[in-house]
N, C-alpha and C positions, 0 to 999 in steps of 0.2 A: 356338580359344582354350583353353589348358590351365587346368585348376582351379588356383586358388592361394589361399592364405591369406597376407595381408600384415599384419604386426603393426608398428605404429609406436608408440613409447612413449617418454614423457620422465618422469623422476622426479626431482625437486628438493626439496632439504630446506633451509629456511632457518631459523636459530635465532640470534638476536642478530647478531653479526658473523661467524658461521659459515654457509657455503653449500656444498653438495655436490650433486652430481647426476650423471645419465648419461642418454644418448640411445641407443636401440636401434632397429634396423630388422631385421626377420626375415621371410624369404619362405619359405613352406612349400609345396611341390607335392604335395597329397594324392594318393594312388593310388586312394582310394574316392570316390564321388560322393555319398555319402549324408550328410545332416545333419538336424538337427531345430531348427526355429526357433519360439518362441512367446512370447507375453506372457500371463501368468496373473495373476489378481487374488487376493491373499492376504489372510488375516486373522490376528488374534491367538488365535483360537479353537482352532486345531490344526494339525498338520503336514499339507500338502497335497502329494500325489505329483506330480512334474513327469512329463511325457511324455518318455520316453526311448527308447521302442520297441525296435527291434532293431539298434542299431548295434553292429558286430562288433569294431571296432578304434578305439575313441575316441582322439583326439589332443588336443583343446582343448575347454574348457568356457568359454563367455563368459556372464557374469551382469551384469545392469544394473538397479539399483535405481531405478525411474523416479520414485519418491515423493520429495518434498522435506522431509518430516517424519518418516516412519517409517523403522525399521531392519528388515533381513530376514536371517535365518540360512538356511543351505543346509546339509542333512545327508545322510549315506548310510543313514540309518535313520529309520524312522516315529516313534521316540520322541525323536529330536534329540539322542542320545548322541554322535554321531560328527559334529560340525559341520566342515565343510570351508571355509566362508567366511561372514563376517559383514560385510553391506554396510550402511553407515550411510547416511543420505539422500543420494541422487545418486551412490552410490559405483558403480564399475565393477570387476569381477574377472575376471582371465583365469587359468584353471587349467590347467597342463600335465598331460595325462593318458595313460596307456598301457594299453591293453587293453580288455576287455569292460567296459562302463559298469555300475557299480552302481546300483540304484534311488536316486533323488534326491528330497529332500523339502524343501520351504521353508515357513517361518512368519514372520509378523510378530513380531518380539521386543521392539520399543519402538514403541509407537503402536497404532492399532487396524487400519488397512487399508494396503496398498501394492500397486504393480503390478511384477511382476519380468518382465523380458525376458531370454531366454536363447537362445544358439545353442550347439549341440553338433555337433562336426564330426568325422568319421572321418579316419584318417591317410591 
C-alpha cells in the first residue's frame, strides 16, 4: 500500500440568516516516508521546542490542542515573535508548508497548562 495523506474538511460559517461553507477532500501521495508525531505537555512559563528532527522537505504540519480550557501558540522562534498558529481550546490547525522545516516552539498563552499533539510529514 502506498503512503498517503488524506485530508477531509468542512468549514461552515453561520451568522443570523447567513450560512456559507465548503467541503474539501485532498489526497496527497508523499514521496518520503518520514514524519514526526508527538504529544507534548506545555506550560505558560516559557516557549518549549518541538521535536522536528531532520525532515528534509516538510509538506504539512498538523496541530491539535487537546486541552479544553487553555490556548496554545506555535511560533518559529524561541521568543514567540513569529507565531504561525494560535489554537484555542480544542482547536485543530493544518498548515501547508514547503521546504526544510524551521524550528518550532509552543507555549500556553491563555491558561496554565495544555497538551499539544502534532504530526509533521514530508512531501
